[in-house]
C-alpha positions in Angstrom: 33.5 45.2 17.6 32.7 46.8 14.3 32.9 50.2 15.8 36.4 49.3 17.0 37.3 48.2 13.5 36.3 51.5 12.0 38.2 53.3 14.8 41.4 51.4 13.9 40.9 52.1 10.3 40.4 55.8 11.1 43.8 55.8 12.7 45.5 54.0 9.7 43.9 56.7 7.6 45.8 59.4 9.5 49.1 57.5 8.9 48.4 57.4 5.2 47.8 61.1 5.1 51.3 61.6 6.6 53.0 59.2 4.1 51.2 60.1 0.8 49.6 63.5 1.4 46.3 62.2 0.1 44.0 63.6 2.8 41.0 64.2 0.5 41.1 60.8 -1.2 41.5 58.9 2.0 38.7 60.8 3.8 36.5 60.1 0.9 37.3 56.5 1.0 36.8 56.0 4.7 33.7 58.1 4.6 32.4 55.8 1.9 33.4 52.7 4.0 31.7 54.2 7.1 28.5 54.9 5.1 28.4 51.3 4.0 29.3 49.6 7.2 25.7 49.2 8.3 24.7 47.6 5.0 25.6 44.1 6.0 24.6 41.7 8.8 27.7 40.8 10.8 26.1 37.6 12.1 25.4 36.4 8.5 28.8 37.3 7.1 30.6 35.6 9.9 28.5 32.5 10.0 31.4 30.1 8.9 31.4 28.0 11.9 27.6 27.4 11.7 26.6 28.2 15.3 25.9 31.3 17.4 28.8 30.7 19.7 31.2 30.9 16.8 29.9 34.3 15.8 31.1 35.8 19.1 34.5 34.3 18.6 34.5 35.7 15.1 33.9 39.2 16.5 36.7 38.9 18.9 39.0 37.8 16.0 37.9 40.8 14.0 38.8 43.1 16.9 42.2 41.5 17.4 43.0 41.6 13.6 42.1 45.2 13.5 44.4 45.9 16.3 47.2 44.0 14.6 46.7 45.9 11.3 46.7 49.2 13.2 50.0 48.3 15.1 51.7 47.0 12.0 50.9 50.0 10.0 52.1 52.3 12.8 55.7 51.2 12.5 56.2 47.5 13.4 58.4 45.6 11.0 57.7 42.1 10.0 60.1 40.9 12.6 58.1 42.7 15.3 55.6 39.9 15.4 56.3 37.0 17.8 53.9 34.3 18.4 53.8 32.3 21.6 54.7 28.7 21.7 51.1 27.5 21.4 50.0 29.8 18.6 50.4 29.5 14.9 49.4 33.0 13.8 51.6 33.9 10.9 51.9 37.4 9.5 53.4 37.4 6.0 53.5 40.0 3.2 50.2 38.3 2.1 47.7 39.3 4.8 45.3 36.7 3.6 47.5 34.1 5.3 46.5 35.1 8.9 45.7 32.0 10.9 45.3 31.3 14.6 44.9 28.0 16.5 44.6 29.2 20.1 43.3 32.7 19.4 45.9 34.1 21.8 47.6 36.7 19.7 50.6 38.3 21.2 53.6 40.5 20.1 57.1 39.4 20.9 57.3 41.8 23.9 53.9 40.6 25.2 52.7 44.2 25.5 49.1 44.9 24.6 48.5 48.2 23.0 45.3 50.2 23.6 43.6 52.3 21.0 45.0 55.5 22.7 48.5 54.4 21.8 47.9 54.9 18.1 49.3 58.4 18.4 52.7 56.9 19.2 52.6 55.0 16.0 52.2 58.2 14.0 55.6 59.3 15.1 57.4 56.0 14.2 60.1 55.7 11.7 59.0 56.5 8.1 61.3 53.9 6.6 59.6 51.1 8.5 56.2 52.4 7.5 57.2 52.5 3.8 58.4 48.9 4.0 55.2 47.8 5.4 53.3 49.8 2.8 55.2 48.1 0.1 54.4 44.7 1.6 50.7 45.5 1.8 50.7 46.6 -1.9 52.6 43.5 -3.0 50.3 41.1 -1.2 47.2 42.9 -2.5 48.4 42.6 -6.0 49.1 38.9 -5.4 45.7 38.5 -3.9 44.0 40.2 -7.0 46.1 38.2 -9.5 43.6 35.4 -9.9 40.8 37.9 -10.5 42.9 39.7 -13.1 43.9 36.4 -14.8 40.3 35.2 -14.9 39.2 38.4 -16.6 42.1 38.4 -19.0 41.4 34.8 -19.9 38.1 35.9 -21.3 39.7 38.5 -23.6 40.0 35.9 -26.3 36.7 37.2 -27.5 36.3 40.7 -28.8 33.0 41.2 -26.9 34.4 40.8 -23.5 37.3 43.1 -24.2 34.8 45.7 -25.4 32.7 45.4 -22.2 35.9 45.7 -20.1 36.9 48.9 -22.0 33.5 50.4 -21.0 33.4 49.2 -17.3 37.0 49.5 -16.4 38.1 51.8 -13.5 41.6 53.2 -14.0 42.1 54.6 -10.5 44.3 52.4 -8.4 42.9 51.6 -4.9 44.7 53.3 -2.0 46.9 51.6 0.5 44.1 51.7 3.0 41.6 50.2 0.6 44.1 47.5 -0.2 44.7 46.6 3.5 41.0 46.8 4.3 40.1 44.5 1.4 42.8 42.0 2.5 41.4 41.9 6.1 37.8 41.7 5.0 38.6 38.9 2.5 40.3 37.0 5.3 37.3 37.4 7.5 34.8 36.7 4.8 33.2 40.1 4.9 31.4 41.3 1.7 30.4 44.9 1.1 27.8 45.7 -1.4 29.3 47.2 -4.6 32.9 46.5 -3.5 33.3 43.3 -5.6 31.9 45.0 -8.7 34.4 47.9 -8.2 37.2 45.4 -7.7 36.2 43.6 -10.9 36.3 47.0 -12.8 39.7 47.8 -11.3 40.9 44.4 -12.3 39.4 44.9 -15.8 41.7 48.0 -16.2 44.8 46.0 -15.1 43.8 43.1 -17.3 43.4 45.4 -20.3 46.7 47.1 -19.7 48.5 43.8 -19.4 46.6 42.4 -22.4 47.6 45.3 -24.6 51.2 45.2 -23.3 51.3 41.4 -23.9 49.8 41.9 -27.3 52.4 44.5 -28.2 55.1 42.3 -26.8 53.8 39.4 -28.9 53.6 41.5 -32.0 57.0 42.8 -31.3 58.2 39.3 -30.8 56.4 38.1 -33.9 58.0 40.9 -35.9 61.4 40.1 -34.5 60.9 36.4 -35.2 59.7 37.3 -38.7 62.9 39.3 -39.2 65.0 36.5 -37.8 63.2 34.0 -40.1 63.6 36.3 -43.1 67.2 36.7 -42.3 67.6 32.9 -41.9 65.7 32.4 -45.1 67.9 34.8 -46.9 70.9 33.0 -45.4 69.5 29.7 -46.5 68.8 30.9 -49.9 72.3 32.4 -50.2 73.8 29.1 -48.9 71.5 27.2 -51.3 72.4 29.4 -54.2 76.1 29.0 -53.3 75.6 25.2 -53.0 73.8 25.1 -56.3 76.6 26.9 -58.0 79.0 24.5 -56.4 76.9 21.5 -57.5 76.4 23.0 -60.9 80.1 23.4 -61.3 80.6 19.9 -60.0 78.0 18.6 -62.5 79.6 20.4 -65.3 82.9 19.0 -64.3 81.5 15.5 -64.0 79.7 15.9 -67.3 82.9 17.0 -68.9 84.7 14.1 -67.4 81.9 11.8 -68.4 81.9 13.1 -71.9 85.6 12.7 -72.1 85.3 9.2 -70.6 82.4 8.4 -73.0 84.5 9.7 -75.9 87.4 7.5 -74.7 85.0 4.6 -74.1 83.3 5.2 -77.5 86.7 5.3 -79.1 87.7 2.1 -77.3 84.4 0.5 -78.0 84.7 1.4 -81.7 88.2 0.1 -81.6 87.1 -3.1 -80.0 84.1 -3.5 -82.3 86.3 -2.9 -85.2 88.8 -5.5 -83.9 85.9 -7.9 -83.2 84.5 -7.3 -86.6 87.9 -7.8 -88.2 88.3 -11.0 -86.2 84.8 -12.3 -87.1 85.5 -11.3 -90.7 88.7 -13.2 -90.7 87.0 -16.3 -89.2 84.1 -16.1 -91.7 86.5 -15.6 -94.7 88.6 -18.5 -93.7 85.5 -20.7 -93.1 84.2 -19.6 -96.5 87.5 -20.4 -98.3 87.6 -23.8 -96.7 84.1 -24.7 -98.0 84.2 -23.3 -101.6 84.6 -25.6 -104.5 88.1 -25.2 -106.1 89.3 -26.2 -109.5 92.2 -28.3 -108.1 89.6 -30.3 -106.2 87.7 -31.0 -109.4 90.9 -32.1 -111.0 91.6 -34.5 -108.2 88.1 -36.1 -108.5 88.5 -36.5 -112.2 91.8 -38.1 -111.7 90.3 -40.8 -109.6 87.4 -41.3 -112.1 84.7 -40.2 -109.7 81.4 -41.0 -111.6 79.8 -37.9 -110.1 82.0 -35.7 -112.2 83.2 -35.7 -115.8 85.6 -33.4 -117.6 85.8 -32.5 -121.2 87.3 -29.7 -123.4 85.5 -27.2 -125.5 87.4 -25.3 -128.1 86.2 -21.7 -128.5 87.8 -19.2 -130.8 91.1 -21.0 -130.6 91.0 -21.5 -126.9 90.6 -24.8 -125.0 88.1 -24.4 -122.2 87.8 -27.1 -119.5 84.3 -28.0 -118.7 83.5 -30.0 -115.5 80.1 -31.7 -115.6 78.8 -32.2 -112.0 76.5 -35.1 -111.7 76.1 -35.6 -108.0 79.4 -34.5 -106.6 78.8 -32.4 -103.5 79.8 -28.8 -103.9 79.6 -25.4 -102.2 79.7 -22.3 -104.4 80.0 -18.5 -104.1 78.5 -17.0 -107.2 77.5 -13.7 -108.8 74.8 -13.5 -111.5 75.9 -10.8 -113.9 72.5 -10.4 -115.5 70.4 -10.5 -112.3 69.0 -7.1 -113.3 67.5 -8.8 -116.3 65.0 -10.8 -114.1 61.4 -10.0 -114.5 60.6 -7.1 -116.8 63.3 -4.5 -116.3 63.0 -1.0 -117.6 65.7 0.5 -119.8 66.6 3.1 -117.1 66.8 0.6 -114.2 69.9 0.9 -112.0 72.9 -0.8 -113.7 70.8 -1.9 -116.7 73.2 -0.4 -119.2 76.3 -1.5 -117.3 75.4 -5.2 -117.2 74.7 -5.3 -120.9 78.1 -3.9 -121.5 79.7 -6.5 -119.3 77.8 -9.3 -121.1 79.0 -8.0 -124.4 82.6 -7.3 -123.3 84.2 -9.1 -120.3 86.9 -6.4 -120.3 84.4 -4.0 -118.7 84.4 -6.1 -115.6 88.2 -6.3 -115.5 88.7 -2.5 -115.6 90.8 -1.1 -112.7 89.2 1.1 -110.1 91.1 4.3 -111.2 89.6 4.0 -114.7 86.1 3.1 -113.4 86.1 6.1 -111.1 86.4 8.4 -114.2 83.1 7.0 -115.6 79.9 9.1 -115.3 78.0 6.3 -113.5 80.6 5.6 -110.8 79.0 5.9 -107.4 75.5 6.6 -108.8 72.3 4.5 -109.0 71.6 5.3 -112.6 71.3 2.9 -115.6 75.1 3.2 -116.1 75.9 2.7 -112.4 79.3 1.5 -111.4 80.3 0.7 -107.8 83.0 -0.9 -105.6 81.0 -3.9 -104.4 79.9 -7.4 -105.7 76.7 -9.0 -104.6 77.2 -12.8 -104.4 75.2 -15.8 -103.1 76.4 -18.7 -101.0 74.8 -22.1 -101.9 75.5 -25.8 -101.9 74.2 -29.0 -103.4 73.1 -30.5 -100.1 70.9 -28.0 -98.4 70.2 -24.9 -100.4 70.8 -25.5 -104.0 68.2 -23.0 -104.9 69.6 -20.1 -102.8 71.1 -18.2 -105.7 69.9 -16.0 -108.6 69.7 -17.9 -111.8 70.8 -16.2 -115.0 72.6 -16.4 -118.4 76.0 -15.5 -117.0 77.1 -16.6 -113.5 80.6 -15.9 -112.1 82.0 -18.3 -109.5 84.7 -17.5 -106.9 86.8 -20.3 -105.3 88.1 -18.0 -102.6 87.9 -14.5 -101.2 90.8 -12.2 -100.1 91.3 -10.9 -96.6 89.0 -8.1 -95.6 86.8 -8.6 -98.6 83.5 -9.6 -97.0 81.5 -6.5 -96.0 78.3 -8.3 -94.7 76.1 -11.3 -95.1 72.3 -11.3 -95.4 69.7 -14.1 -95.2 68.1 -12.7 -98.3 68.5 -9.8 -100.7 70.2 -7.2 -98.5 69.0 -4.2 -100.6 72.6 -3.1 -100.5 74.3 -0.1 -102.0 76.9 -0.2 -104.7 79.3 1.9 -102.7 80.8 1.0 -99.3 83.7 2.4 -97.4 86.4 0.5 -95.5 84.7 0.9 -92.1 81.3 -0.3 -93.3 82.0 -4.0 -92.6 79.2 -5.4 -90.3 79.9 -9.0 -89.5 79.3 -10.0 -85.9 78.5 -13.7 -86.0 81.3 -16.2 -86.9 78.6 -18.9 -87.7 76.9 -16.7 -90.3 77.5 -19.2 -93.1 75.7 -22.0 -91.2 72.7 -19.7 -90.7 72.4 -18.9 -94.4 73.0 -22.5 -95.5 69.3 -23.2 -95.1 66.6 -22.4 -97.5 64.1 -19.7 -96.6 60.4 -19.3 -97.1 59.7 -18.0 -100.6 62.9 -19.5 -102.0 64.8 -16.2 -101.7 68.5 -16.2 -102.4 71.0 -14.9 -99.7 73.5 -12.2 -100.3 77.2 -12.0 -99.5 78.5 -8.5 -100.1 82.1 -8.4 -101.3 84.6 -5.6 -102.0 85.2 -5.4 -105.8 88.7 -4.0 -105.7 91.9 -4.7 -103.8 93.9 -2.1 -102.0 95.7 -1.5 -105.3 92.5 -1.1 -107.2 92.6 -4.5 -108.9 89.1 -5.9 -109.6 88.1 -9.3 -108.3 87.8 -11.6 -111.3 85.9 -14.9 -111.5 87.7 -18.2 -110.9 85.2 -20.2 -113.1 81.9 -19.8 -115.0 78.8 -21.6 -113.6 76.3 -23.0 -116.0 73.0 -24.9 -115.3 73.1 -27.9 -117.6 73.8 -26.1 -120.9 77.1 -24.4 -121.8 76.2 -21.2 -123.7 78.3 -19.1 -126.1 78.3 -16.2 -123.7 79.7 -18.5 -121.0 82.4 -19.7 -123.3 83.3 -16.1 -124.3 83.8 -15.0 -120.7 85.7 -18.2 -119.8 88.0 -17.7 -122.7 88.6 -14.0 -121.8 89.5 -14.8 -118.2 91.1 -18.2 -119.1 89.0 -20.1 -116.5 87.1 -23.4 -116.7 83.3 -23.9 -116.7 81.4 -25.8 -114.0 78.3 -27.2 -115.5 75.8 -28.4 -112.9 73.1 -31.0 -113.7 70.5 -29.9 -111.2 68.1 -32.7 -112.0 70.6 -35.2 -110.6 71.0 -33.3 -107.4 67.3 -32.9 -106.9 66.8 -36.6 -107.3 69.6 -37.2 -104.9 68.0 -34.8 -102.4 64.6 -36.5 -102.8 66.2 -39.9 -102.0 67.9 -38.6 -98.9 64.6 -36.9 -97.8 62.7 -40.2 -98.1 65.3 -41.9 -95.9 64.9 -39.2 -93.3 61.1 -39.4 -93.4 61.1 -43.1 -93.0 63.3 -42.7 -89.9 60.8 -40.4 -88.1 58.2 -42.0 -85.8 56.6 -41.7 -82.4 59.6 -43.1 -80.7 61.8 -40.1 -81.5 62.4 -37.6 -78.8 61.8 -34.0 -79.7 65.6 -33.4 -79.9 66.0 -36.4 -82.3 63.1 -35.3 -84.4 64.5 -31.7 -84.6 67.8 -33.0 -85.8 66.2 -35.0 -88.5 64.0 -32.1 -89.5 67.0 -29.8 -89.6 68.5 -31.8 -92.3 65.2 -32.6 -94.0 64.0 -29.1 -94.3 67.4 -27.8 -95.4 66.4 -29.4 -98.7 64.6 -26.7 -100.6 62.3 -29.1 -102.5 61.1 -30.6 -99.2 60.9 -27.3 -97.4 58.4 -26.0 -100.0 55.9 -28.8 -99.1 56.3 -28.7 -95.3 54.2 -26.5 -93.1 55.2 -25.6 -89.5 52.3 -25.8 -87.1 53.3 -22.9 -84.9 49.8 -22.0 -83.6 47.2 -24.0 -81.7 43.8 -23.4 -80.1 41.8 -21.5 -82.7 39.7 -23.0 -85.4 42.0 -21.7 -88.0 44.9 -23.4 -86.3 43.6 -26.9 -87.0 46.0 -28.4 -89.6 44.4 -29.4 -92.9 45.9 -31.3 -95.8 46.0 -29.5 -99.1 43.7 -30.7 -101.9 45.3 -33.1 -104.4 48.3 -33.6 -102.1 50.9 -36.1 -103.3 52.3 -38.9 -101.2 55.3 -36.8 -100.1 53.1 -33.9 -99.0 50.9 -36.3 -97.0 53.9 -37.7 -95.3 55.3 -34.3 -94.4 51.9 -33.3 -93.1 51.9 -36.2 -90.6 55.5 -35.2 -89.6 54.4 -31.6 -88.9 51.6 -32.8 -86.6 54.0 -35.1 -84.8 56.6 -32.3 -84.5 54.0 -30.0 -82.9 52.9 -32.7 -80.4 56.6 -33.4 -79.4 57.3 -29.7 -79.2 54.5 -29.0 -76.8 55.5 -31.9 -74.6 59.1 -30.7 -74.7 58.1 -27.1 -73.7 56.0 -28.4 -70.8 58.8 -30.5 -69.4 61.3 -27.7 -70.1 59.3 -25.2 -68.1 58.6 -27.5 -65.2 62.3 -28.4 -64.8 63.4 -24.9 -65.3 61.1 -23.6 -62.6 62.6 -26.1 -60.2 66.1 -25.0 -61.1 65.3 -21.3 -60.6 63.7 -22.1 -57.2 66.8 -24.0 -56.1 69.0 -21.2 -57.3 66.9 -18.7 -55.3 67.2 -20.8 -52.1 71.0 -20.8 -52.6 71.0 -17.0 -53.2 72.3 -17.6 -56.7 71.3 -16.1 -60.1 69.0 -18.3 -62.2 70.9 -20.7 -64.5 70.3 -21.0 -68.2 67.7 -23.6 -69.1 68.9 -27.0 -70.2 68.9 -27.9 -73.9 67.7 -24.5 -75.2 68.9 -20.9 -75.5 67.2 -17.5 -76.1 64.1 -18.6 -74.2 61.4 -15.9 -74.5 57.8 -16.1 -73.3 54.9 -13.7 -73.7 51.4 -13.9 -72.1 48.7 -11.7 -73.7 45.5 -10.8 -71.8 43.0 -9.8 -74.5 40.5 -8.6 -71.9 42.8 -6.1 -70.2 45.2 -5.6 -73.1 48.2 -6.5 -71.0 51.3 -8.3 -72.3 53.4 -10.0 -69.6 57.0 -11.0 -70.1 59.7 -12.6 -67.8 60.5 -9.3 -66.1 57.6 -6.9 -66.9 53.9 -6.4 -67.3 52.8 -3.6 -69.7 49.8 -2.2 -71.4 49.7 -3.4 -75.0 47.0 -2.1 -77.3 49.0 -2.9 -80.4 48.2 -6.6 -80.3 45.3 -7.3 -82.7 44.5 -10.7 -81.2 40.9 -11.2 -80.0 42.1 -14.2 -78.0 44.3 -14.7 -75.0 47.5 -16.4 -75.9 50.9 -17.7 -74.7 53.9 -17.2 -77.1 57.0 -19.3 -76.5 60.3 -18.8 -78.5 63.5 -20.7 -78.2 66.5 -22.2 -80.0 67.8 -25.6 -79.3 71.3 -25.6 -77.9 72.9 -26.6 -81.2 70.3 -25.3 -83.5 70.2 -22.2 -85.6 66.5 -21.7 -86.2 64.2 -20.1 -83.7 61.1 -22.2 -82.8 57.9 -20.2 -82.2 54.8 -21.6 -80.6 51.6 -19.6 -79.9 48.9 -21.2 -77.8 45.5 -19.5 -78.0 42.5 -19.5 -75.7 40.5 -20.5 -78.7 37.2 -21.0 -76.9 36.9 -17.4 -75.8 36.7 -14.4 -78.1 37.1 -10.9 -76.8 36.0 -7.7 -78.4 37.9 -4.5 -78.0 35.8 -3.6 -74.9 37.3 -6.6 -73.1 34.1 -8.7 -73.0 33.6 -12.2 -74.3 31.7 -12.1 -77.6 31.6 -15.6 -78.9 28.5 -14.6 -80.9 30.8 -12.5 -83.1 32.5 -15.6 -84.5 31.2 -16.8 -87.8 29.4 -20.1 -87.5 31.8 -21.7 -89.9 34.6 -20.9 -87.6 33.1 -22.7 -84.6 33.4 -26.3 -83.6 37.2 -27.0 -83.5 38.4 -24.4 -80.9 40.5 -25.9 -78.1 41.5 -24.0 -75.0 42.9 -27.1 -73.2 46.5 -26.3 -74.1 46.1 -22.7 -73.0 44.7 -23.8 -69.7 47.7 -26.0 -69.2 50.5 -23.6 -70.4 49.2 -20.2 -69.1 49.5 -21.1 -65.3 52.8 -22.8 -66.1 54.1 -19.6 -67.8 52.8 -17.4 -64.9 54.6 -19.6 -62.4 57.8 -19.3 -64.4 57.5 -15.5 -64.4 56.9 -15.5 -60.6 60.0 -17.5 -59.8 62.1 -15.7 -62.3 61.2 -12.3 -60.9 61.8 -13.5 -57.3 65.3 -14.7 -58.3 65.9 -11.4 -60.0 65.1 -9.5 -56.8 67.8 -11.5 -55.0 70.3 -10.7 -57.8 69.5 -7.0 -57.6 70.1 -7.0 -53.8 73.4 -8.8 -54.3 74.4 -6.1 -56.8 
């Protein structure tokens, strides 16, 4: 059988010589194959059916297949194969697909060709032969593809590529070699050295494809790189263009915004000016309605009011009316001419020379503005300073009888002109002596009520007035104010301006104030609510004499916060001390109830998707919690690091005003039992022994969680408000 195979192959070789003129190569190949044909055991190579009977059948198959290869190569087209009804032999361009069920291989004409008929195939049509040659080559390439792909897959490592470069065989196998390999692979025949050579041939193909693919990838990468670079340049160009557009738009918007801001600023200034003018107008009318007027004094004397007496003093030929006030309620706006003389003034103190001239000559005060402007001191702060303002004080007999500057010469004004009040200050405003028209700064129409109460330290308030009218006429006094004794200098100025003198017996008013204070003190007890107590204290502490002896208990928790009665305290001081402790107790109870109810109100508003309402009974509620360990201050809407606080204790600070009140109430509740050093650790051992024993953190433990809860519900409600916006 094997001999027959070699015979068939020898005939195929002759055909190849005709088609390709490769006699030498073909002979060499077939000689090589002939030399190797005895190097294998046919019985072992064909032992796929695992019995000796099958080997014989396999030999017959080999003979038949060799004949088919011979015939096909000698000129039969693919359509020249015809299988009988019972056979499934299939001849395709891939010779590895030869199969047979009944082993009865036949051509479509049922003619069996002998080996002697090969000669006829040599003269067959060359076109058909070339077609069949092409199919053999194509199917061989397909058959070798898996081998090539496997080798190429290993080229990821440089070592395998290097070995392939050395071992590769660049010569392409001949058509006969391809056909033979296909048949032998189909039959399971292995020839020594053939697989190695095929691997080496495959290495060459794999290397060629690898380098071609590499070059293709590199070319593709370069093209992609160029595309990406072009795209990036395009994006950059678009971005730059967009940036220019956006920059232009921003500049346009900025210009529009600036223009709008300018318009808004102008409108705001206009509105502020109108508001200020309106507030100024309200305050000026309110002031004029309160000020003591000469006609009112005349009316009281006409009705023989015992709290006022009138008499006449003749001075240098002039009759000067003097009204002695002995309890009659009054409200005054005054200017102390010699206020610069208080203390120990130096000779070069601002205005020192000017006030001495006025004291000596009232006509200096009455000079028109155009004349004053020509003086060397106008607009300066030298000893001869002259200006366009008047510093006055607002005070009354009921609440703040001490809220003015005492002196030898005091001017009183029973009214102010329109647009004459520049500003009002709780104390000395440290004002200039020159102000322009636009410098008016009033913003609160209730400013007079705010300054009607005495202040700690007994400082006077300041109402700053314009000295001159639009026509440059100075504001002259309406009366001279004296404090129990009518002096010659008072008479001189009253005579010059042709005005009366109001002489105030302050001792009478102080006694009257003391009596009213005692009435209020006696009405205060445990049954008063905090609001009732606050109203009584509002009036009580408006009396300067009582205010001086009263101490607000604004702090609690530390040892130093424990209230103590001063040594040698009189009865009034002791009574005020008890009131202060009661007020603190009522205030803490009020704050606790206020927060509890306010928390409920905020929670209800949150459930209804509404903003938090204002708390009942109070305004301007502000709460701070300070953590001394972490140096954190917490407020209604924020927690922030706070290393400015110098407190070594945790504390809760609560500020508020009553709805109808003017004074801000401040309460600071300390964690007095715990002392923190700057490292945030408790160091109670750093407290002096004398400071121990009266600390109390119970109020802190009550109010700190309550304040935290308030912050929580407040912030939750704020989130809802922000979402609604």
